[in-house]
C-alpha positions in Angstrom: -19.1 -8.7 2.8 -18.5 -5.5 0.6 -22.0 -3.2 0.4 -19.8 -1.0 -0.8 -19.6 -2.1 -4.4 -22.7 -2.6 -5.2 -23.6 -0.1 -6.7 -20.6 0.2 -8.7 -21.3 -3.5 -10.0 -24.7 -2.2 -10.7 -23.7 0.8 -12.4 -21.2 -2.0 -14.6 -24.0 -4.0 -15.4 -26.4 -1.6 -16.8 -23.8 -0.2 -19.0 -20.3 -0.9 -20.4 -17.5 1.0 -18.5 -13.9 1.2 -20.0 -11.0 1.1 -18.1 -10.1 5.5 -17.7 -6.2 5.2 -18.6 -3.9 8.2 -18.3 -0.3 7.9 -19.3 2.8 9.7 -17.9 2.5 12.2 -21.2 -1.1 12.9 -19.6 0.2 14.8 -16.7 2.0 18.5 -16.6 4.4 18.7 -13.6 3.4 20.9 -10.4 6.1 23.7 -9.8 9.2 24.0 -11.3 10.2 20.6 -11.5 13.1 19.1 -13.5 11.6 16.4 -15.8 12.3 14.5 -18.3 9.9 12.3 -21.1 10.4 9.6 -22.7 7.7 8.1 -25.1 4.1 8.0 -22.9 6.6 7.5 -19.8 7.3 11.5 -17.9 9.9 12.0 -15.5 10.7 14.1 -12.2 14.5 14.1 -11.5 14.7 16.1 -8.8 12.0 17.5 -6.0 11.2 20.8 -4.6 10.1 21.6 -1.8 9.5 17.7 -0.2 7.8 16.8 -3.0 7.4 15.9 -7.2 4.1 16.0 -8.2 1.8 16.0 -11.6 -1.3 17.0 -12.5 -4.3 15.8 -15.1 -7.1 17.9 -16.0 -10.4 15.3 -17.4 -13.8 15.4 -16.4 -15.4 12.0 -15.7 -17.9 10.2 -12.8 -15.9 8.9 -9.5 -19.1 6.4 -9.7 -17.8 4.4 -12.4 -14.5 4.1 -11.2 -13.9 2.1 -7.7 -10.6 0.7 -8.4 -6.8 2.5 -9.2 -3.7 0.9 -10.7 -0.9 3.0 -11.1 2.4 2.3 -12.5 5.5 4.4 -11.1 9.0 3.9 -10.6 11.3 5.1 -7.8 9.4 5.0 -4.6 11.6 4.3 -1.6 11.2 3.9 2.3 11.0 8.2 3.5 8.3 9.4 0.4 5.2 8.2 -0.1 2.8 7.8 -3.3 0.3 10.5 -3.1 -3.3 10.6 -5.2 -5.0 14.2 -4.7 -8.5 15.0 -6.7 -10.7 18.1 -7.3 -14.5 17.3 -7.6 -16.3 20.1 -10.4 -18.1 21.7 -6.8 -14.8 22.5 -5.3 -13.0 25.8 -5.3 -9.8 25.8 -7.8 -7.0 25.0 -5.6 -8.7 23.0 -3.5 -8.3 18.8 -3.5 -9.2 16.1 -1.3 -5.6 13.6 -0.9 -5.4 9.9 -0.3 -1.8 8.3 0.9 -1.1 5.0 -1.5 0.5 2.1 -0.3 2.6 -0.3 -2.2 5.5 -2.8 -2.3 8.0 -0.9 -3.9 8.3 -0.1 -7.4 5.8 -1.0 -9.8 1.9 -1.3 -10.8 -0.7 -1.2 -7.5 -4.3 -1.7 -7.2 -6.0 0.6 -4.5 -9.9 0.7 -3.5 -11.4 4.2 -3.6 -15.0 3.1 -2.1 -12.8 4.1 1.0 -13.1 7.5 0.8 -16.4 9.3 1.2 -14.6 11.9 -1.0 -14.4 9.9 -4.0 -18.2 11.1 -6.1 -19.4 13.2 -8.3 -17.9 14.5 -11.3 -13.8 14.2 -10.9 -12.3 17.8 -12.7 -9.0 17.2 -11.5 -6.4 14.4 -10.6 -2.7 14.7 -9.1 -0.5 11.9 -8.1 3.5 12.2 -7.1 5.8 11.9 -4.6 6.1 13.6 -1.2 8.5 12.9 1.8 7.4 11.2 4.9 9.2 13.9 7.0 8.9 17.6 6.8 12.7 17.6 6.5 13.5 17.5 2.4 16.8 15.6 3.3 15.3 12.6 3.3 13.7 12.5 0.4 17.3 14.2 -1.5 19.6 11.9 0.2 18.1 8.7 -2.3 18.9 10.7 -5.4 16.6 8.6 -7.1 14.1 10.3 -9.9 10.5 9.2 -9.8 9.0 8.4 -12.9 5.1 8.4 -13.4 4.5 4.9 -16.3 0.4 5.2 -16.1 -2.7 5.1 -14.1 -5.8 4.1 -14.7 -9.2 4.3 -13.2 -11.0 0.7 -13.7 -14.6 -0.5 -13.2 -15.9 -2.5 -10.5 -14.5 -6.3 -11.3 -14.1 -9.6 -9.3 -10.8 -9.4 -11.1 -10.0 -6.2 -9.9 -10.7 -6.6 -6.1 -8.7 -9.3 -5.9 -5.5 -8.2 -6.9 -6.7 -5.0 -5.1 -6.3 -7.1 -2.1 -3.3 -9.0 -3.0 -1.7 -5.6 -2.8 -3.3 -4.9 0.5 -1.8 -7.8 1.6 1.8 -7.5 0.2 2.2 -3.5 0.8 5.5 -2.5 2.1 5.4 -0.1 5.1 8.7 -0.4 6.7 9.8 -0.5 10.3 7.9 1.9 12.8 8.1 2.1 16.7 4.9 0.2 17.0 5.5 -2.5 14.7 7.3 -4.3 17.5 4.2 -5.0 19.0 1.2 -4.7 16.7 1.4 -5.3 13.0 -2.3 -5.4 11.0 -0.6 -7.1 7.8 -3.0 -4.7 6.0 -2.2 -1.2 5.2 -5.2 0.4 7.3 -8.3 -0.1 9.1 -10.6 0.1 5.9 -8.4 -2.9 4.0 -10.7 -5.1 2.5 -9.7 -8.5 3.8 -6.7 -8.9 6.3 -5.0 -11.7 5.7 -5.3 -13.4 8.8 -9.1 -13.5 8.5 -8.6 -15.3 6.0 -6.3 -18.5 6.8 -7.8 -18.3 9.9 -11.1 -19.2 8.5 -9.4 -21.5 6.4 -8.1 -23.6 9.3 -11.2 -23.2 10.8 -12.8 -24.8 8.7 -10.3 -27.7 7.6 -10.8 -29.0 11.2 -14.3 -29.1 11.2 -14.5 -30.6 8.0 -11.7 -33.5 9.5 -14.0 -33.8 12.5 -17.3 -34.6 10.6 -15.3 -37.0 8.5 -13.6 -38.7 12.1 -17.2 -38.5 12.9 -19.0 -39.9 9.7 -16.6 -42.9 10.4 -17.0 -43.6 13.4 -20.7 -44.3 12.8 -21.1 -45.7 9.6 -18.0 -48.2 10.3 -18.4 -48.5 13.9 -14.6 -47.6 13.7 -12.4 -46.6 17.2 -11.8 -42.6 16.9 -7.7 -42.7 15.9 -5.9 -39.6 18.0 -3.1 -39.6 16.0 -4.4 -39.7 12.6 -6.5 -36.9 14.0 -3.8 -34.3 14.9 -1.5 -35.5 12.2 -3.2 -33.3 9.6 -4.2 -30.6 11.9 -0.5 -30.3 12.6 -0.2 -30.2 9.3 -2.5 -27.0 8.7 -1.4 -25.5 11.4 2.1 -25.0 10.0 1.1 -24.2 6.0 -0.7 -21.4 7.4 2.5 -19.9 9.8 4.6 -20.5 6.3 2.4 -18.8 4.1 1.4 -15.9 6.5 4.9 -15.7 7.3 6.3 -16.3 3.3 3.9 -13.1 2.4 5.4 -10.7 4.9 9.1 -12.0 3.3 9.7 -9.6 1.2 8.8 -7.5 3.7 11.9 -7.9 5.5 13.8 -8.2 2.7 13.1 -5.1 1.5 13.9 -3.4 4.9 17.5 -5.4 5.2 18.4 -3.3 1.9 16.3 -0.3 2.7 19.0 -0.1 6.2 21.9 -1.1 3.7 21.2 2.2 1.8 20.9 4.6 4.7 23.7 3.5 6.9 26.2 0.7 5.1 29.5 2.4 5.7 28.4 5.5 7.3 29.9 7.0 11.2 27.5 7.2 13.8 26.6 11.5 13.2 26.6 10.1 9.6 23.7 7.6 10.6 21.9 10.3 13.4 21.5 12.4 10.7 19.9 9.6 8.4 17.7 8.2 11.2 14.1 9.7 10.3 12.5 7.5 13.4 15.6 9.0 15.7 13.8 12.5 14.8 10.1 11.0 14.7 10.7 10.2 18.8 12.6 13.2 19.6 9.7 14.9 18.7 7.1 14.0 20.5 9.7 14.9 23.1 9.7 18.6 22.3 13.4 18.0 20.8 12.9 19.5 17.6 16.6 19.9 16.9 17.5 16.5 16.0 19.2 17.3 13.0 21.7 19.3 15.3 21.8 17.2 18.8 24.0 14.5 19.5 23.4 11.3 19.7 21.6 9.8 22.5 23.6 6.6 24.1 20.7 3.9 23.1 19.6 6.2 19.5 
């Protein structure tokens, strides 16, 4: 299903490759950001220029590591975790970038094979948080420090692939304008496996096996087909698929509710408008870049 992993699996089979781990103390902050360090954990306590980034310099081969696991605290809706890397054949200062999906604080897995630029000898790795909006206020309003615990590049393993799939299924995207009409259930179209495909295949397989069993029973024992006995288990399977897929997304609703409370609870209408990033996103498409100062529209 995923031939992109075959070169990594072959490389792992030819020789033992150990995970490459960077602890928080292995990184240096980029820019004049305030930091705190406790053991192997490093914290940036304030954003500067709408970002809080670290950098670590080490040479390693990208072809050894198709998977990434990072452990960061301080993630919230209006910032995203960004990974950047520089290959040895690139000039200093130029990097390739990727935005990492998460479900909140803690450890998360990411598939690096989806980036054609992930190849060759890596000379530098950067990671940190940046604001989703060009307005730095959306990061500062949360008043949350960003803590880096560890970053680990992993060789190919089926356990790592499965954990990556699960992290893709359970990522927290937050409310966006298109979400009312379309929701993929995965962070992007390059995801390894979509949950609706898996559960639809499970449901179809179950129905086929049920029909085959019913047909075999009729053929061997001469029994008449039992419509109720056939429809009941199918109905149960449909409900199971429905509940499982909805259950996977339930933490999303809880997080979105908590995020809404953190942003808007006990605020006046002008304060709510000033904190509404979606409002400014919509107004920017209408050539209104002054959404911070403009009075709120009636429907917003």
